[in-house]
N, CA and C atoms as a LAMMPS dump frame, in Angstrom:
ITEM: TIMESTEP
0
ITEM: NUMBER OF ATOMS
552
ITEM: BOX BOUNDS ff ff ff
-5.0000000000000000e+02 5.0000000000000000e+02
-5.0000000000000000e+02 5.0000000000000000e+02
-5.0000000000000000e+02 5.0000000000000000e+02
ITEM: ATOMS id mol type element x y z
1 1 1 N 435.68 57.646 -318.152
2 1 2 C 435.584 59.004 -317.694
3 1 3 C 434.287 59.634 -318.167
4 2 1 N 433.973 59.44 -319.478
5 2 2 C 432.736 59.993 -320.009
6 2 3 C 431.531 59.343 -319.324
7 3 1 N 431.671 58.057 -319.039
8 3 2 C 430.562 57.336 -318.375
9 3 3 C 430.287 57.942 -317.005
10 4 1 N 431.322 58.286 -316.239
11 4 2 C 431.155 58.887 -314.928
12 4 3 C 430.455 60.244 -315.035
13 5 1 N 430.82 61.058 -316.051
14 5 2 C 430.165 62.35 -316.241
15 5 3 C 428.714 62.174 -316.638
16 6 1 N 428.404 61.187 -317.462
17 6 2 C 427.017 60.929 -317.85
18 6 3 C 426.186 60.497 -316.646
19 7 1 N 426.807 59.695 -315.761
20 7 2 C 426.095 59.268 -314.561
21 7 3 C 425.781 60.465 -313.671
22 8 1 N 426.744 61.38 -313.513
23 8 2 C 426.519 62.564 -312.682
24 8 3 C 425.418 63.429 -313.278
25 9 1 N 425.427 63.62 -314.587
26 9 2 C 424.416 64.433 -315.245
27 9 3 C 423.04 63.799 -315.085
28 10 1 N 422.983 62.483 -315.255
29 10 2 C 421.712 61.78 -315.112
30 10 3 C 421.167 61.908 -313.699
31 11 1 N 422.046 61.806 -312.701
32 11 2 C 421.613 61.916 -311.313
33 11 3 C 421.163 63.337 -311.025
34 12 1 N 421.919 64.33 -311.512
35 12 2 C 421.538 65.712 -311.253
36 12 3 C 420.264 66.063 -311.998
37 13 1 N 420.04 65.536 -313.17
38 13 2 C 418.82 65.792 -313.928
39 13 3 C 417.6 65.177 -313.262
40 14 1 N 417.806 64.124 -312.469
41 14 2 C 416.682 63.463 -311.802
42 14 3 C 416.32 64.123 -310.472
43 15 1 N 417.176 64.964 -309.937
44 15 2 C 416.929 65.556 -308.626
45 15 3 C 415.617 66.337 -308.571
46 16 1 N 415.301 67.229 -309.53
47 16 2 C 414.017 67.918 -309.457
48 16 3 C 412.841 66.947 -309.608
49 17 1 N 413.013 65.934 -310.428
50 17 2 C 411.95 64.956 -310.626
51 17 3 C 411.701 64.168 -309.332
52 18 1 N 412.785 63.782 -308.643
53 18 2 C 412.647 63.066 -307.375
54 18 3 C 412.011 63.955 -306.321
55 19 1 N 412.404 65.233 -306.313
56 19 2 C 411.829 66.176 -305.356
57 19 3 C 410.335 66.35 -305.611
58 20 1 N 409.961 66.444 -306.879
59 20 2 C 408.551 66.586 -307.239
60 20 3 C 407.779 65.325 -306.849
61 21 1 N 408.363 64.173 -307.057
62 21 2 C 407.715 62.917 -306.683
63 21 3 C 407.554 62.822 -305.165
64 22 1 N 408.578 63.285 -304.443
65 22 2 C 408.494 63.269 -302.985
66 22 3 C 407.408 64.227 -302.485
67 23 1 N 407.323 65.419 -303.095
68 23 2 C 406.274 66.369 -302.727
69 23 3 C 404.888 65.797 -303.033
70 24 1 N 404.782 65.171 -304.197
71 24 2 C 403.493 64.569 -304.604
72 24 3 C 403.095 63.475 -303.631
73 25 1 N 404.039 62.616 -303.282
74 25 2 C 403.739 61.534 -302.341
75 25 3 C 403.394 62.081 -300.961
76 26 1 N 404.084 63.132 -300.546
77 26 2 C 403.78 63.769 -299.261
78 26 3 C 402.367 64.332 -299.233
79 27 1 N 401.953 64.973 -300.33
80 27 2 C 400.588 65.509 -300.399
81 27 3 C 399.552 64.382 -300.407
82 28 1 N 399.841 63.313 -301.139
83 28 2 C 398.907 62.172 -301.169
84 28 3 C 398.79 61.521 -299.791
85 29 1 N 399.925 61.414 -299.086
86 29 2 C 399.894 60.849 -297.729
87 29 3 C 399.098 61.744 -296.781
88 30 1 N 399.268 63.055 -296.929
89 30 2 C 398.533 64 -296.075
90 30 3 C 397.025 63.923 -296.352
91 31 1 N 396.642 63.801 -297.607
92 31 2 C 395.225 63.665 -297.96
93 31 3 C 394.654 62.38 -297.368
94 32 1 N 395.416 61.308 -297.456
95 32 2 C 394.968 60.029 -296.889
96 32 3 C 394.815 60.126 -295.369
97 33 1 N 395.765 60.786 -294.715
98 33 2 C 395.707 60.959 -293.26
99 33 3 C 394.498 61.803 -292.858
100 34 1 N 394.245 62.866 -293.605
101 34 2 C 393.098 63.722 -293.301
102 34 3 C 391.778 62.982 -293.493
103 35 1 N 391.703 62.142 -294.506
104 35 2 C 390.472 61.365 -294.719
105 35 3 C 390.249 60.382 -293.576
106 36 1 N 391.322 59.775 -293.07
107 36 2 C 391.184 58.887 -291.902
108 36 3 C 390.789 59.679 -290.664
109 37 1 N 391.401 60.834 -290.492
110 37 2 C 391.135 61.673 -289.326
111 37 3 C 389.696 62.192 -289.321
112 38 1 N 389.112 62.375 -290.502
113 38 2 C 387.755 62.917 -290.571
114 38 3 C 386.73 61.973 -289.948
115 39 1 N 387.066 60.711 -289.79
116 39 2 C 386.154 59.738 -289.181
117 39 3 C 386.266 59.694 -287.66
118 40 1 N 387.16 60.455 -287.096
119 40 2 C 387.395 60.425 -285.647
120 40 3 C 386.132 60.751 -284.856
121 41 1 N 385.384 61.738 -285.301
122 41 2 C 384.153 62.104 -284.619
123 41 3 C 383.128 60.985 -284.634
124 42 1 N 383.062 60.254 -285.736
125 42 2 C 382.121 59.135 -285.819
126 42 3 C 382.522 58 -284.885
127 43 1 N 383.822 57.79 -284.733
128 43 2 C 384.282 56.757 -283.797
129 43 3 C 383.92 57.14 -282.364
130 44 1 N 384.072 58.409 -282.027
131 44 2 C 383.71 58.871 -280.68
132 44 3 C 382.207 58.744 -280.458
133 45 1 N 381.422 59.079 -281.472
134 45 2 C 379.972 58.945 -281.359
135 45 3 C 379.577 57.479 -281.19
136 46 1 N 380.238 56.588 -281.903
137 46 2 C 379.966 55.156 -281.762
138 46 3 C 380.301 54.662 -280.356
139 47 1 N 381.416 55.118 -279.821
140 47 2 C 381.798 54.741 -278.457
141 47 3 C 380.778 55.27 -277.453
142 48 1 N 380.29 56.491 -277.672
143 48 2 C 379.274 57.047 -276.785
144 48 3 C 377.979 56.235 -276.857
145 49 1 N 377.591 55.8 -278.034
146 49 2 C 376.383 54.986 -278.162
147 49 3 C 376.541 53.654 -277.433
148 50 1 N 377.729 53.067 -277.49
149 50 2 C 377.998 51.837 -276.741
150 50 3 C 377.899 52.104 -275.237
151 51 1 N 378.487 53.192 -274.787
152 51 2 C 378.408 53.584 -273.379
153 51 3 C 376.953 53.815 -272.971
154 52 1 N 376.18 54.435 -273.846
155 52 2 C 374.773 54.702 -273.545
156 52 3 C 373.968 53.41 -273.44
157 53 1 N 374.308 52.42 -274.245
158 53 2 C 373.625 51.119 -274.126
159 53 3 C 373.925 50.479 -272.77
160 54 1 N 375.167 50.607 -272.309
161 54 2 C 375.51 50.077 -270.986
162 54 3 C 374.767 50.837 -269.886
163 55 1 N 374.651 52.153 -270.05
164 55 2 C 373.925 52.951 -269.061
165 55 3 C 372.434 52.609 -269.078
166 56 1 N 371.896 52.34 -270.257
167 56 2 C 370.478 51.96 -270.379
168 56 3 C 370.208 50.682 -269.591
169 57 1 N 371.179 49.798 -269.595
170 57 2 C 371.068 48.548 -268.823
171 57 3 C 371.498 48.736 -267.368
172 58 1 N 371.68 49.982 -266.966
173 58 2 C 372.052 50.376 -265.609
174 58 3 C 373.362 49.747 -265.137
175 59 1 N 374.332 49.716 -266.015
176 59 2 C 375.686 49.261 -265.689
177 59 3 C 375.652 47.977 -264.862
178 60 1 N 375.086 46.942 -265.428
179 60 2 C 374.888 45.666 -264.737
180 60 3 C 376.178 45.064 -264.215
181 61 1 N 377.321 45.449 -264.748
182 61 2 C 378.6 44.856 -264.361
183 61 3 C 379.28 45.618 -263.223
184 62 1 N 378.75 46.792 -262.852
185 62 2 C 379.337 47.588 -261.772
186 62 3 C 378.751 47.169 -260.424
187 63 1 N 379.455 47.484 -259.342
188 63 2 C 378.88 47.214 -258.02
189 63 3 C 377.622 48.073 -257.817
190 64 1 N 376.804 47.672 -256.896
191 64 2 C 375.575 48.418 -256.638
192 64 3 C 375.911 49.806 -256.092
193 65 1 N 375.021 50.77 -256.306
194 65 2 C 375.283 52.113 -255.777
195 65 3 C 375.461 52.123 -254.256
196 66 1 N 374.738 51.261 -253.554
197 66 2 C 374.862 51.225 -252.098
198 66 3 C 376.277 50.817 -251.672
199 67 1 N 376.871 49.861 -252.377
200 67 2 C 378.231 49.428 -252.039
201 67 3 C 379.242 50.548 -252.272
202 68 1 N 379.055 51.299 -253.333
203 68 2 C 379.967 52.397 -253.634
204 68 3 C 379.773 53.537 -252.635
205 69 1 N 378.516 53.797 -252.27
206 69 2 C 378.239 54.857 -251.292
207 69 3 C 378.867 54.517 -249.944
208 70 1 N 378.828 53.248 -249.558
209 70 2 C 379.459 52.833 -248.298
210 70 3 C 380.965 53.044 -248.351
211 71 1 N 381.557 52.79 -249.507
212 71 2 C 383.009 52.906 -249.634
213 71 3 C 383.47 54.361 -249.8
214 72 1 N 382.748 55.146 -250.605
215 72 2 C 383.207 56.5 -250.947
216 72 3 C 382.426 57.619 -250.269
217 73 1 N 381.257 57.335 -249.763
218 73 2 C 380.432 58.388 -249.184
219 73 3 C 379.317 58.784 -250.138
220 74 1 N 378.523 59.722 -249.706
221 74 2 C 377.341 60.132 -250.474
222 74 3 C 377.742 60.833 -251.774
223 75 1 N 377.035 60.522 -252.869
224 75 2 C 377.3 61.213 -254.136
225 75 3 C 376.632 62.587 -254.125
226 76 1 N 376.962 63.437 -255.101
227 76 2 C 376.267 64.723 -255.196
228 76 3 C 374.775 64.493 -255.482
229 77 1 N 373.974 65.484 -255.184
230 77 2 C 372.54 65.353 -255.434
231 77 3 C 372.275 65.379 -256.934
232 78 1 N 371.195 64.764 -257.39
233 78 2 C 370.874 64.8 -258.82
234 78 3 C 370.719 66.221 -259.371
235 79 1 N 370.194 67.133 -258.552
236 79 2 C 370.064 68.523 -258.995
237 79 3 C 371.44 69.13 -259.274
238 80 1 N 372.413 68.877 -258.414
239 80 2 C 373.77 69.403 -258.604
240 80 3 C 374.396 68.795 -259.87
241 81 1 N 374.198 67.502 -260.066
242 81 2 C 374.74 66.844 -261.259
243 81 3 C 374.1 67.446 -262.512
244 82 1 N 372.801 67.698 -262.459
245 82 2 C 372.092 68.278 -263.604
246 82 3 C 372.588 69.682 -263.922
247 83 1 N 372.838 70.477 -262.895
248 83 2 C 373.357 71.828 -263.126
249 83 3 C 374.737 71.785 -263.786
250 84 1 N 375.575 70.876 -263.327
251 84 2 C 376.906 70.743 -263.924
252 84 3 C 376.793 70.214 -265.362
253 85 1 N 375.843 69.314 -265.613
254 85 2 C 375.632 68.807 -266.973
255 85 3 C 375.217 69.938 -267.91
256 86 1 N 374.318 70.809 -267.477
257 86 2 C 373.895 71.945 -268.31
258 86 3 C 375.084 72.871 -268.574
259 87 1 N 375.851 73.173 -267.542
260 87 2 C 377.03 74.023 -267.699
261 87 3 C 378.034 73.4 -268.672
262 88 1 N 378.286 72.112 -268.504
263 88 2 C 379.22 71.41 -269.397
264 88 3 C 378.72 71.425 -270.833
265 89 1 N 377.43 71.165 -271.025
266 89 2 C 376.878 71.095 -272.376
267 89 3 C 377.051 72.425 -273.101
268 90 1 N 376.662 73.52 -272.461
269 90 2 C 376.804 74.819 -273.115
270 90 3 C 378.266 75.18 -273.333
271 91 1 N 379.119 74.861 -272.398
272 91 2 C 380.551 75.15 -272.559
273 91 3 C 381.146 74.361 -273.72
274 92 1 N 380.792 73.093 -273.816
275 92 2 C 381.331 72.254 -274.896
276 92 3 C 380.837 72.725 -276.257
277 93 1 N 379.568 73.123 -276.336
278 93 2 C 379.029 73.595 -277.609
279 93 3 C 379.704 74.903 -278.018
280 94 1 N 379.846 75.831 -277.084
281 94 2 C 380.489 77.109 -277.404
282 94 3 C 381.946 76.901 -277.806
283 95 1 N 382.645 76.032 -277.106
284 95 2 C 384.035 75.749 -277.437
285 95 3 C 384.16 75.115 -278.819
286 96 1 N 383.285 74.184 -279.121
287 96 2 C 383.328 73.533 -280.426
288 96 3 C 383.013 74.517 -281.553
289 97 1 N 382.015 75.368 -281.345
290 97 2 C 381.675 76.361 -282.365
291 97 3 C 382.807 77.377 -282.556
292 98 1 N 383.473 77.765 -281.484
293 98 2 C 384.589 78.705 -281.627
294 98 3 C 385.764 78.056 -282.355
295 99 1 N 386.003 76.781 -282.105
296 99 2 C 387.064 76.072 -282.843
297 99 3 C 386.704 75.95 -284.319
298 100 1 N 385.424 75.735 -284.591
299 100 2 C 384.985 75.625 -285.977
300 100 3 C 385.182 76.956 -286.697
301 101 1 N 384.835 78.051 -286.046
302 101 2 C 384.987 79.367 -286.666
303 101 3 C 386.456 79.717 -286.884
304 102 1 N 387.318 79.3 -285.96
305 102 2 C 388.751 79.608 -286.077
306 102 3 C 389.465 78.645 -287.024
307 103 1 N 388.827 77.534 -287.359
308 103 2 C 389.464 76.563 -288.247
309 103 3 C 390.605 75.814 -287.59
310 104 1 N 390.487 75.551 -286.3
311 104 2 C 391.547 74.87 -285.561
312 104 3 C 391.431 73.358 -285.687
313 105 1 N 392.577 72.713 -285.723
314 105 2 C 392.621 71.253 -285.704
315 105 3 C 392.786 70.841 -284.251
316 106 1 N 391.705 70.324 -283.678
317 106 2 C 391.757 69.91 -282.276
318 106 3 C 390.972 68.615 -282.131
319 107 1 N 391.655 67.502 -281.959
320 107 2 C 390.971 66.206 -281.88
321 107 3 C 390.47 65.901 -280.467
322 108 1 N 389.362 66.518 -280.065
323 108 2 C 388.934 66.38 -278.674
324 108 3 C 387.703 65.51 -278.477
325 109 1 N 387.255 64.807 -279.467
326 109 2 C 385.99 64.074 -279.357
327 109 3 C 385.998 63.01 -278.269
328 110 1 N 387.088 62.297 -278.109
329 110 2 C 387.094 61.184 -277.167
330 110 3 C 387.067 61.648 -275.714
331 111 1 N 387.597 62.82 -275.426
332 111 2 C 387.523 63.306 -274.043
333 111 3 C 386.079 63.624 -273.667
334 112 1 N 385.268 64.039 -274.639
335 112 2 C 383.847 64.27 -274.352
336 112 3 C 383.154 62.978 -273.946
337 113 1 N 383.536 61.874 -274.551
338 113 2 C 382.945 60.583 -274.175
339 113 3 C 383.282 60.269 -272.719
340 114 1 N 384.494 60.571 -272.297
341 114 2 C 384.879 60.364 -270.901
342 114 3 C 384.091 61.235 -269.941
343 115 1 N 383.897 62.497 -270.296
344 115 2 C 383.102 63.383 -269.441
345 115 3 C 381.665 62.894 -269.329
346 116 1 N 381.098 62.481 -270.459
347 116 2 C 379.712 62.006 -270.451
348 116 3 C 379.588 60.699 -269.675
349 117 1 N 380.605 59.859 -269.738
350 117 2 C 380.61 58.638 -268.923
351 117 3 C 380.578 59.011 -267.447
352 118 1 N 381.289 60.066 -267.084
353 118 2 C 381.263 60.537 -265.701
354 118 3 C 379.866 60.948 -265.266
355 119 1 N 379.14 61.635 -266.139
356 119 2 C 377.77 62.026 -265.795
357 119 3 C 376.87 60.803 -265.633
358 120 1 N 377 59.846 -266.54
359 120 2 C 376.218 58.606 -266.396
360 120 3 C 376.529 57.944 -265.051
361 121 1 N 377.813 57.878 -264.718
362 121 2 C 378.203 57.213 -263.469
363 121 3 C 377.732 57.977 -262.231
364 122 1 N 377.834 59.293 -262.261
365 122 2 C 377.347 60.07 -261.117
366 122 3 C 375.851 59.866 -260.911
367 123 1 N 375.096 59.896 -261.994
368 123 2 C 373.655 59.641 -261.869
369 123 3 C 373.389 58.216 -261.375
370 124 1 N 374.189 57.269 -261.863
371 124 2 C 374.021 55.88 -261.424
372 124 3 C 374.255 55.746 -259.92
373 125 1 N 375.339 56.343 -259.438
374 125 2 C 375.646 56.234 -258.01
375 125 3 C 374.704 57.07 -257.143
376 126 1 N 374.072 58.098 -257.719
377 126 2 C 373.069 58.877 -256.997
378 126 3 C 371.688 58.227 -257.108
379 127 1 N 371.635 57.077 -257.773
380 127 2 C 370.398 56.325 -258
381 127 3 C 369.348 57.177 -258.717
382 128 1 N 369.805 57.96 -259.689
383 128 2 C 368.912 58.824 -260.457
384 128 3 C 369.135 58.671 -261.958
385 129 1 N 369.751 57.568 -262.363
386 129 2 C 370.05 57.364 -263.781
387 129 3 C 368.78 57.204 -264.603
388 130 1 N 367.791 56.497 -264.088
389 130 2 C 366.557 56.28 -264.847
390 130 3 C 365.868 57.608 -265.171
391 131 1 N 365.914 58.556 -264.251
392 131 2 C 365.258 59.847 -264.467
393 131 3 C 366.071 60.788 -265.35
394 132 1 N 367.367 60.587 -265.448
395 132 2 C 368.234 61.536 -266.14
396 132 3 C 368.982 60.949 -267.333
397 133 1 N 368.658 59.731 -267.693
398 133 2 C 369.342 59.078 -268.808
399 133 3 C 369.225 59.908 -270.089
400 134 1 N 368.015 60.339 -270.413
401 134 2 C 367.795 61.035 -271.68
402 134 3 C 368.453 62.412 -271.697
403 135 1 N 368.622 63.011 -270.546
404 135 2 C 369.322 64.307 -270.495
405 135 3 C 370.783 64.133 -270.889
406 136 1 N 371.432 63.122 -270.329
407 136 2 C 372.838 62.872 -270.673
408 136 3 C 372.952 62.416 -272.121
409 137 1 N 372.025 61.557 -272.543
410 137 2 C 372.071 61.06 -273.917
411 137 3 C 371.898 62.212 -274.908
412 138 1 N 370.916 63.075 -274.673
413 138 2 C 370.681 64.204 -275.57
414 138 3 C 371.846 65.169 -275.605
415 139 1 N 372.392 65.481 -274.442
416 139 2 C 373.545 66.38 -274.385
417 139 3 C 374.744 65.765 -275.1
418 140 1 N 375.002 64.496 -274.835
419 140 2 C 376.145 63.832 -275.456
420 140 3 C 375.998 63.7 -276.954
421 141 1 N 374.813 63.34 -277.406
422 141 2 C 374.591 63.189 -278.842
423 141 3 C 374.767 64.529 -279.55
424 142 1 N 374.255 65.6 -278.94
425 142 2 C 374.393 66.933 -279.527
426 142 3 C 375.858 67.355 -279.599
427 143 1 N 376.57 67.211 -278.503
428 143 2 C 377.982 67.613 -278.457
429 143 3 C 378.813 66.809 -279.446
430 144 1 N 378.618 65.5 -279.462
431 144 2 C 379.453 64.654 -280.318
432 144 3 C 379.103 64.802 -281.798
433 145 1 N 377.841 65.066 -282.108
434 145 2 C 377.488 65.337 -283.511
435 145 3 C 378.124 66.649 -283.968
436 146 1 N 378.097 67.65 -283.114
437 146 2 C 378.721 68.922 -283.45
438 146 3 C 380.237 68.761 -283.605
439 147 1 N 380.857 68.026 -282.718
440 147 2 C 382.301 67.779 -282.817
441 147 3 C 382.632 66.993 -284.089
442 148 1 N 381.816 66.009 -284.401
443 148 2 C 382.04 65.217 -285.604
444 148 3 C 381.942 66.101 -286.85
445 149 1 N 380.938 66.963 -286.874
446 149 2 C 380.788 67.877 -288.004
447 149 3 C 381.967 68.833 -288.09
448 150 1 N 382.421 69.336 -286.942
449 150 2 C 383.562 70.257 -286.924
450 150 3 C 384.815 69.598 -287.485
451 151 1 N 385.088 68.386 -287.052
452 151 2 C 386.274 67.667 -287.53
453 151 3 C 386.135 67.354 -289.017
454 152 1 N 384.943 66.93 -289.427
455 152 2 C 384.716 66.589 -290.831
456 152 3 C 384.897 67.809 -291.728
457 153 1 N 384.344 68.975 -291.329
458 153 2 C 384.49 70.163 -292.168
459 153 3 C 385.938 70.642 -292.211
460 154 1 N 386.644 70.553 -291.084
461 154 2 C 388.056 70.931 -291.082
462 154 3 C 388.831 70.044 -292.054
463 155 1 N 388.621 68.741 -291.966
464 155 2 C 389.352 67.818 -292.837
465 155 3 C 388.971 68 -294.302
466 156 1 N 387.695 68.234 -294.571
467 156 2 C 387.267 68.465 -295.958
468 156 3 C 387.926 69.712 -296.53
469 157 1 N 388.004 70.763 -295.735
470 157 2 C 388.657 71.987 -296.169
471 157 3 C 390.14 71.739 -296.454
472 158 1 N 390.802 71.012 -295.551
473 158 2 C 392.228 70.726 -295.731
474 158 3 C 392.481 69.802 -296.925
475 159 1 N 391.597 68.817 -297.14
476 159 2 C 391.734 67.933 -298.301
477 159 3 C 391.592 68.746 -299.585
478 160 1 N 390.649 69.692 -299.606
479 160 2 C 390.492 70.567 -300.775
480 160 3 C 391.748 71.379 -301.047
481 161 1 N 392.347 71.929 -299.994
482 161 2 C 393.584 72.702 -300.159
483 161 3 C 394.717 71.831 -300.67
484 162 1 N 394.842 70.618 -300.109
485 162 2 C 395.917 69.714 -300.543
486 162 3 C 395.692 69.254 -301.985
487 163 1 N 394.441 69.071 -302.372
488 163 2 C 394.134 68.675 -303.748
489 163 3 C 394.497 69.795 -304.711
490 164 1 N 394.22 71.046 -304.338
491 164 2 C 394.635 72.181 -305.163
492 164 3 C 396.149 72.25 -305.264
493 165 1 N 396.853 72.02 -304.155
494 165 2 C 398.317 72.02 -304.191
495 165 3 C 398.834 70.91 -305.096
496 166 1 N 398.184 69.761 -305.052
497 166 2 C 398.585 68.639 -305.887
498 166 3 C 398.386 68.962 -307.367
499 167 1 N 397.271 69.585 -307.712
500 167 2 C 397.021 69.972 -309.103
501 167 3 C 398.04 71.018 -309.563
502 168 1 N 398.367 71.98 -308.701
503 168 2 C 399.363 73.003 -309.032
504 168 3 C 400.727 72.355 -309.24
505 169 1 N 401.061 71.394 -308.377
506 169 2 C 402.338 70.685 -308.501
507 169 3 C 402.407 69.927 -309.82
508 170 1 N 401.327 69.284 -310.215
509 170 2 C 401.311 68.54 -311.476
510 170 3 C 401.445 69.48 -312.677
511 171 1 N 400.833 70.661 -312.596
512 171 2 C 400.896 71.615 -313.711
513 171 3 C 402.241 72.325 -313.792
514 172 1 N 402.792 72.74 -312.637
515 172 2 C 403.962 73.63 -312.639
516 172 3 C 405.243 72.992 -312.115
517 173 1 N 405.161 71.823 -311.526
518 173 2 C 406.361 71.171 -311.023
519 173 3 C 406.839 71.705 -309.686
520 174 1 N 406.049 72.534 -309.058
521 174 2 C 406.405 73.085 -307.747
522 174 3 C 405.117 73.343 -306.979
523 175 1 N 405.264 73.568 -305.668
524 175 2 C 404.104 73.898 -304.839
525 175 3 C 403.746 75.36 -305.046
526 176 1 N 402.487 75.714 -304.857
527 176 2 C 402.11 77.124 -304.982
528 176 3 C 402.728 77.949 -303.86
529 177 1 N 402.888 79.252 -304.076
530 177 2 C 403.441 80.093 -303.004
531 177 3 C 402.492 80.111 -301.81
532 178 1 N 403.082 80.272 -300.642
533 178 2 C 402.29 80.321 -299.411
534 178 3 C 401.413 81.56 -299.431
535 179 1 N 400.154 81.363 -299.051
536 179 2 C 399.245 82.506 -298.977
537 179 3 C 399.314 83.089 -297.578
538 180 1 N 399.517 84.37 -297.51
539 180 2 C 399.494 85.051 -296.219
540 180 3 C 398.064 85.471 -295.956
541 181 1 N 397.56 85.084 -294.794
542 181 2 C 396.199 85.49 -294.46
543 181 3 C 396.219 86.951 -294.024
544 182 1 N 395.268 87.749 -294.504
545 182 2 C 395.268 89.166 -294.155
546 182 3 C 394.976 89.364 -292.677
547 183 1 N 395.628 90.349 -292.111
548 183 2 C 395.433 90.671 -290.698
549 183 3 C 394.116 91.413 -290.565
550 184 1 N 393.33 91.029 -289.591
551 184 2 C 392.05 91.716 -289.357
552 184 3 C 392.132 92.597 -288.152
C-alpha cells in the first residue's frame, strides 16, 4: 500500500519536470526548424541560377521556337514581355519589402523562380532571349536575394525569441508571459 502511494507521489512530482522537458524540446525543435527554413531563399536562388544556365544555353532540350509558334500561335512581342517583366519586378520587390516590414512568415521564394522561368520561356519563344537574358537575370537575382534576406531576417528574429524563451524556461521552469504588441 505504501509502495503504491510512493509511486503516485513520484509520478506526480515528475509531471512539472516532464512538462518542462517537453517545452524545452519543443523550443529546440522550433529553433532547428527555423534554422532549416532560413536556407529556403538560398535554395530558390540556386534553382534560379540553374534555370539561368539552361536559358544561357538557349534551352537546348526544348523544341525550336518555330515549332512551338506553329502549334500555339505567335508569342507576345518582346516589348510587351519587357513591360510585364518591369511590372512584375517592382511588384515583387514592393511585396517582399512590405512582408519584411510586417514581419510575416511567407515562404514564397520558389514561386518567383517559376515566374522568372516563364519570362525566360516567353523570350525564348519570341526569339528574343539573347537580347533580354540579362534583364531577366538581373530582375530575378534582385528579387530572390531580397526574398532570401527577408526569410533569413525573419528566421533570425524568431530564433532569437525562441532562445530567450529557452533561457527563461531554464531559469524559471516556465515560459515567459505572452507579450501583447501595442496597438498603433
